[in-house]
C-alpha positions as CSV (number, residue, x, y, z in Angstrom):
1,M,12.6,136.4,-8.7
2,H,10.2,136.0,-11.6
3,R,11.4,134.1,-14.7
4,L,10.0,134.2,-18.2
5,G,9.8,131.1,-20.4
6,I,8.9,129.8,-23.9
7,S,7.6,126.4,-25.1
8,L,9.1,124.3,-27.9
9,Y,7.8,121.1,-29.5
10,P,10.7,119.6,-31.6
11,E,8.5,116.8,-33.1
12,H,6.4,119.5,-34.8
13,S,9.3,121.8,-35.8
14,T,12.9,121.8,-37.0
15,P,16.1,122.3,-35.0
16,E,16.8,125.4,-37.0
17,A,13.5,127.1,-36.1
18,D,13.7,126.0,-32.5
19,Y,17.3,127.2,-32.0
20,A,16.5,130.5,-33.7
21,Y,13.5,131.0,-31.3
22,M,15.7,130.1,-28.3
23,E,18.3,132.7,-29.3
24,L,15.6,135.3,-29.8
25,A,14.0,134.6,-26.4
26,A,17.4,134.6,-24.7
27,K,18.0,138.1,-26.2
28,Y,15.0,139.3,-24.2
29,G,16.1,137.6,-20.9
30,F,13.9,134.5,-21.1
31,S,15.4,131.7,-19.0
32,R,12.9,128.8,-19.0
33,I,11.8,126.3,-21.7
34,F,8.9,123.9,-21.5
35,T,8.7,121.0,-23.8
36,C,6.6,117.8,-24.0
37,L,7.5,114.2,-24.3
38,L,3.9,113.0,-24.1
39,S,3.4,113.2,-27.9
40,V,6.9,111.9,-28.9
41,E,6.6,108.4,-30.4
42,R,10.3,107.7,-31.2
43,S,12.4,105.0,-29.6
44,A,14.3,105.7,-26.4
45,D,17.6,106.0,-28.2
46,E,16.2,108.4,-30.8
47,T,14.4,110.5,-28.2
48,I,17.5,110.8,-26.0
49,A,19.7,111.7,-29.0
50,E,17.2,114.3,-30.4
51,F,16.3,115.9,-27.0
52,G,19.9,115.7,-25.8
53,A,21.0,118.0,-28.6
54,F,18.0,120.2,-27.9
55,M,19.0,120.5,-24.2
56,A,22.6,121.2,-25.0
57,K,21.7,124.2,-27.1
58,A,19.2,125.4,-24.5
59,H,21.8,125.2,-21.7
60,E,24.3,127.0,-23.9
61,L,21.9,129.9,-24.0
62,G,21.2,129.8,-20.3
63,F,17.8,128.1,-20.2
64,V,16.5,125.7,-17.7
65,V,14.4,123.0,-19.4
66,A,11.3,121.2,-18.2
67,V,9.8,118.1,-19.9
68,D,6.2,117.0,-19.6
69,T,6.0,113.3,-18.8
70,N,3.7,110.5,-17.6
71,E,4.1,106.8,-16.7
72,Q,4.1,105.8,-20.4
73,V,7.0,108.2,-21.2
74,F,9.0,106.7,-18.3
75,E,8.3,103.2,-19.6
76,R,9.2,104.1,-23.2
77,L,12.5,105.6,-22.0
78,G,13.3,102.8,-19.6
79,A,13.1,105.1,-16.6
80,S,11.5,104.6,-13.2
81,P,11.1,106.6,-10.0
82,N,14.4,105.0,-8.8
83,D,16.3,105.5,-12.1
84,L,16.2,108.8,-13.9
85,S,19.3,108.1,-15.9
86,P,17.6,108.4,-19.3
87,F,16.5,112.0,-18.4
88,A,20.0,112.7,-17.0
89,K,21.5,111.6,-20.4
90,M,19.2,114.1,-22.1
91,G,20.3,116.9,-19.7
92,V,16.7,117.5,-18.3
93,D,16.5,120.0,-15.5
94,I,12.9,119.5,-14.5
95,I,10.6,116.5,-15.0
96,R,6.9,117.6,-15.0
97,L,4.5,114.9,-13.9
98,D,1.3,114.7,-16.0
99,G,0.7,111.4,-14.1
100,H,1.9,109.9,-10.8
101,F,3.7,106.9,-9.4
102,G,1.9,106.6,-6.1
103,D,3.0,108.3,-3.0
104,M,6.2,106.3,-2.5
105,G,7.1,106.6,-6.2
106,D,6.6,110.3,-6.2
107,I,8.7,110.6,-3.0
108,M,11.5,108.7,-4.5
109,L,11.4,110.8,-7.7
110,T,12.2,113.9,-5.5
111,R,15.1,112.0,-4.0
112,N,16.9,111.3,-7.3
113,R,20.7,111.4,-7.3
114,E,20.8,113.4,-10.5
115,G,19.5,116.5,-8.9
116,I,16.6,116.8,-11.3
117,K,13.6,118.8,-10.0
118,I,10.2,117.3,-10.0
119,E,7.3,119.5,-11.1
120,F,3.8,118.6,-9.8
121,N,0.6,119.7,-11.5
122,G,-0.5,123.0,-10.1
123,S,-3.9,122.6,-11.6
124,G,-4.7,119.7,-9.3
125,N,-5.4,119.6,-5.6
126,L,-2.4,117.5,-4.7
127,P,-1.2,116.9,-1.1
128,I,2.5,117.4,-1.9
129,D,3.0,119.1,1.4
130,L,2.2,115.8,3.0
131,L,4.7,114.0,0.6
132,A,7.3,116.4,2.0
133,E,6.4,115.5,5.5
134,R,6.8,111.8,4.6
135,G,10.2,112.2,3.1
136,A,10.0,113.9,-0.2
137,D,12.8,116.4,-0.8
138,R,11.1,119.8,-0.7
139,R,14.1,121.4,-2.3
140,N,13.4,119.3,-5.5
141,M,9.6,120.0,-5.6
142,V,8.1,122.7,-7.8
143,T,4.7,123.2,-9.4
144,C,3.4,124.2,-12.8
145,A,-0.3,124.7,-13.8
146,N,-1.7,123.1,-16.9
147,F,-2.4,124.8,-20.2
148,Y,-5.6,124.3,-22.1
149,P,-5.7,123.9,-25.9
150,E,-9.5,123.6,-26.1
151,P,-11.4,127.0,-26.0
152,W,-13.5,127.7,-22.9
153,T,-11.8,124.9,-20.9
154,G,-9.1,127.0,-19.2
155,M,-9.1,127.4,-15.4
156,S,-11.5,129.9,-13.9
157,E,-10.0,132.8,-12.0
158,E,-11.4,131.5,-8.7
159,R,-10.0,128.0,-9.1
160,F,-6.6,129.2,-10.4
161,Y,-6.3,131.5,-7.4
162,E,-7.4,128.9,-4.9
163,L,-4.9,126.3,-6.1
164,S,-2.0,128.7,-6.7
165,Y,-2.5,130.1,-3.2
166,K,-2.4,126.6,-1.7
167,Y,1.0,125.8,-3.3
168,K,2.5,129.2,-2.8
169,S,1.5,129.3,0.8
170,E,3.1,125.9,1.3
171,G,6.3,127.3,0.0
172,F,6.5,125.7,-3.4
173,Q,7.7,127.5,-6.5
174,T,4.9,128.0,-9.0
175,A,4.6,128.5,-12.8
176,A,1.7,129.1,-15.2
177,F,1.2,129.6,-19.0
178,V,0.2,132.6,-21.1
179,S,-0.6,132.4,-24.8
180,S,0.8,134.0,-28.0
181,Q,-1.8,135.7,-30.1
182,Q,0.1,135.0,-33.3
183,P,-1.7,133.0,-36.0
184,D,-0.8,129.3,-36.7
185,T,0.9,128.7,-33.4
186,F,1.0,125.2,-32.1
187,G,1.5,123.0,-29.1
188,P,1.9,119.2,-28.6
189,W,-1.5,118.4,-30.0
190,P,-3.3,119.5,-33.2
191,V,-5.3,122.2,-31.6
192,F,-4.6,125.8,-32.5
193,A,-6.6,128.1,-30.2
194,G,-3.8,129.2,-27.8
195,L,-2.4,127.6,-24.7
196,P,-3.1,129.6,-21.6
197,T,-3.7,128.4,-18.1
198,C,-6.6,130.8,-17.3
199,E,-9.5,130.9,-19.8
200,D,-9.9,134.7,-19.4
201,D,-6.3,135.2,-20.6
202,R,-6.8,133.3,-23.9
203,R,-7.7,136.4,-26.0
204,R,-5.9,139.1,-24.0
205,P,-2.7,140.8,-25.3
206,I,0.3,138.8,-24.0
207,D,1.6,141.6,-21.8
208,L,-1.8,141.9,-20.1
209,Q,-1.8,138.1,-19.5
210,V,1.6,138.4,-17.8
211,R,0.5,141.4,-15.8
212,H,-2.5,139.4,-14.7
213,L,-0.4,136.5,-13.4
214,I,2.0,138.8,-11.7
215,A,-0.8,140.7,-10.1
216,T,-2.0,137.6,-8.3
217,G,1.2,137.5,-6.4
218,L,1.1,133.7,-6.7
219,V,3.1,132.9,-9.9
220,D,6.9,132.8,-10.0
221,D,7.5,131.7,-13.6
222,V,5.4,132.8,-16.6
223,I,5.7,130.6,-19.7
224,I,4.3,131.0,-23.2
225,G,2.5,127.8,-23.9
226,N,2.4,127.9,-27.7
227,A,5.1,128.3,-30.4
228,F,6.1,130.6,-31.9
229,A,5.5,134.0,-30.2
230,S,6.5,137.0,-32.2
231,E,9.5,139.2,-31.3
232,E,7.1,142.0,-30.4
233,E,5.4,139.7,-27.9
234,L,8.7,138.6,-26.4
235,A,9.7,142.2,-26.1
236,A,6.3,143.1,-24.5
237,M,6.7,140.4,-21.9
238,A,10.2,141.4,-21.1
239,A,9.1,145.0,-20.6
240,V,6.5,144.1,-17.9
241,D,7.4,145.5,-14.4
242,T,7.1,142.3,-12.4
243,S,7.5,144.1,-9.0
244,R,3.9,145.4,-8.8
245,V,0.5,145.6,-10.3
246,T,0.7,147.7,-13.4
247,M,-2.1,149.1,-15.6
248,R,-2.4,151.2,-18.7
249,I,-4.0,154.6,-18.5
250,E,-5.8,156.6,-21.1
251,L,-5.0,160.2,-20.3
252,E,-7.5,163.0,-20.6
253,D,-7.0,166.0,-22.8
254,G,-5.6,169.0,-21.0
255,V,-3.8,167.1,-18.2
256,T,-1.2,169.4,-16.7
257,D,2.5,168.8,-16.1
258,A,1.9,168.8,-12.4
259,E,-0.7,166.1,-12.7
260,L,1.5,164.0,-15.0
261,E,4.2,164.3,-12.4
262,V,1.8,162.8,-9.8
263,V,1.0,159.9,-12.2
264,W,4.5,159.0,-13.3
265,D,7.0,160.2,-10.8
266,F,6.0,158.5,-7.6
267,D,5.9,155.0,-6.2
268,H,2.2,154.6,-5.6
269,T,1.1,152.5,-2.7
270,E,-2.4,151.8,-1.5
271,R,-2.9,153.0,2.1
272,P,-3.3,150.4,4.9
273,D,-6.6,152.1,5.9
274,S,-8.2,151.3,2.5
275,S,-11.5,152.7,1.3
276,S,-14.2,150.8,-0.6
277,Y,-14.6,153.9,-2.9
278,L,-11.1,154.5,-4.1
279,L,-7.4,153.5,-4.1
280,R,-5.5,156.2,-2.4
281,S,-1.8,157.0,-2.9
282,S,-0.8,159.7,-0.4
283,W,2.9,160.1,-1.0
284,P,2.7,162.7,-3.8
285,R,0.9,165.1,-1.5
286,M,4.1,165.6,0.5
287,S,5.7,167.2,-2.6
288,F,2.6,169.4,-3.3
289,R,2.2,171.1,0.1
290,D,3.4,174.5,-1.3
291,R,2.6,174.0,-5.0
292,E,-0.6,174.5,-7.0
293,I,-2.9,172.1,-8.8
294,P,-5.7,174.3,-10.1
295,A,-9.2,172.7,-10.3
296,R,-10.3,171.6,-13.8
297,E,-13.7,170.8,-15.1
298,A,-14.2,167.0,-15.5
299,G,-17.3,167.3,-17.6
300,C,-19.2,164.8,-15.4
301,D,-21.0,164.8,-12.0
302,T,-20.0,161.2,-11.2
303,F,-16.7,159.4,-11.3
304,H,-16.7,155.7,-12.3
305,I,-14.6,152.7,-11.6
306,G,-11.2,153.1,-13.2
307,D,-11.2,156.9,-13.2
308,V,-7.7,158.2,-12.2
309,L,-8.0,161.3,-10.1
310,V,-5.6,163.9,-8.6
311,V,-6.7,166.0,-5.6
312,N,-6.6,169.8,-6.5
313,D,-6.4,173.1,-4.8
314,N,-10.0,172.9,-3.5
315,L,-8.8,170.4,-0.9
316,A,-5.3,171.9,-0.4
317,H,-4.4,169.8,2.7
318,Y,-4.6,166.6,0.5
319,R,-3.5,168.3,-2.8
320,G,-1.5,165.9,-5.0
321,E,-2.9,162.7,-3.7
322,L,-3.6,160.2,-6.5
323,H,-6.9,158.3,-6.3
324,V,-8.4,155.5,-8.5
325,A,-12.2,155.2,-8.3
326,L,-13.4,151.7,-7.3
327,R,-17.1,152.5,-7.6
328,D,-19.4,155.4,-8.5
329,M,-18.6,158.5,-6.4
330,P,-19.7,162.1,-6.8
331,N,-17.5,164.7,-8.4
332,D,-17.4,167.3,-5.6
333,G,-14.9,169.5,-7.4
334,T,-11.9,168.5,-5.2
335,R,-10.4,166.0,-7.7
336,N,-9.2,166.5,-11.3
337,L,-9.9,163.6,-13.8
338,V,-6.5,162.8,-15.4
339,G,-7.3,159.5,-17.1
340,R,-9.1,156.2,-17.1
341,I,-7.9,152.6,-16.9
342,P,-9.1,150.7,-20.0
343,L,-12.1,148.6,-19.6
344,D,-10.3,145.3,-20.2
345,E,-7.8,146.1,-17.4
346,L,-10.2,147.1,-14.7
347,F,-10.0,143.6,-13.2
348,L,-6.4,144.3,-12.1
349,L,-7.8,146.7,-9.5
350,D,-9.0,143.7,-7.6
351,Y,-5.4,142.6,-6.9
352,I,-4.2,145.8,-5.3
353,E,-4.2,145.1,-1.6
354,P,-3.6,147.5,1.3
355,E,0.0,148.7,1.4
356,H,0.8,147.1,-1.9
357,P,2.5,149.1,-4.7
358,F,0.9,149.8,-8.1
359,A,1.9,151.8,-11.2
360,F,0.7,153.0,-14.6
361,I,2.5,152.0,-17.8
362,R,4.2,154.9,-19.5
363,E,3.8,154.6,-23.2
């Protein structure tokens, strides 16, 4: 099950603002919080007191809380791989490791008696499967990719996919970050250009960022890296269908009710015998065996990538099939053009694999 999350940075905010944001996110079904201890410079007692109150409020609202740490944070709090009691006093659910304690230290962290999960850096090529073979408790091991405050430094699509595939295929829970597009958002450091995991997501609308991560099939939890996202952004994330790849569609003028029925009223699934020219959803044709879909002029001789098509009466045996062009293909009069996937969402087509479901967003 996918979870949605927010990030909060109490040292740069106020309890009133943080708690109000928690309550707003909880209203939309968010259930994870990421926060950072790397930039906190208070004493151990002050940190435990401040973050303890923060954790209590978060738990009251149903959140699971992860804190970003490294060796210096452990030293400042008086913690060690064999003693996580300072984190337990705060009520921490997940300790994210921005640094490591050697193989044996990391193994002992996962064997803590407090039941705190240990989150490894999903943006690094870490042999955590080997740690599990050597005694680490796999049940307490999860991963979360980095976020990137500096523009143009976020992960490439290829590297993100490669590492996420590694951890997911090894059976570890994964998480990654998206970024609010609101002005004046912030993170743990004085950089204000968003906090996504993937660079290509930095300037995308937040719902498209989420749909991207979901489309990979490799991300369990999606967390907003910067604070504070708007209520509209929280609502947009909550509205994303996390069960399949979803895309917007710009409908053509003159689309018929029958064609709209094909677009909206069926669970579209790419066939197992996939074509390089088009996605092909065959289920609708079963309902259109004895119905009509008159041919319509498309105004073009060639269909292009992202064109959404419905087979018409000129190919009656296949009438009602929904196709999405994947490359240029001739308009032979057997398909009606019903709409187009927007240019900035065409990349999602790359994630629709044979026998996988997909859908269009109804707005």
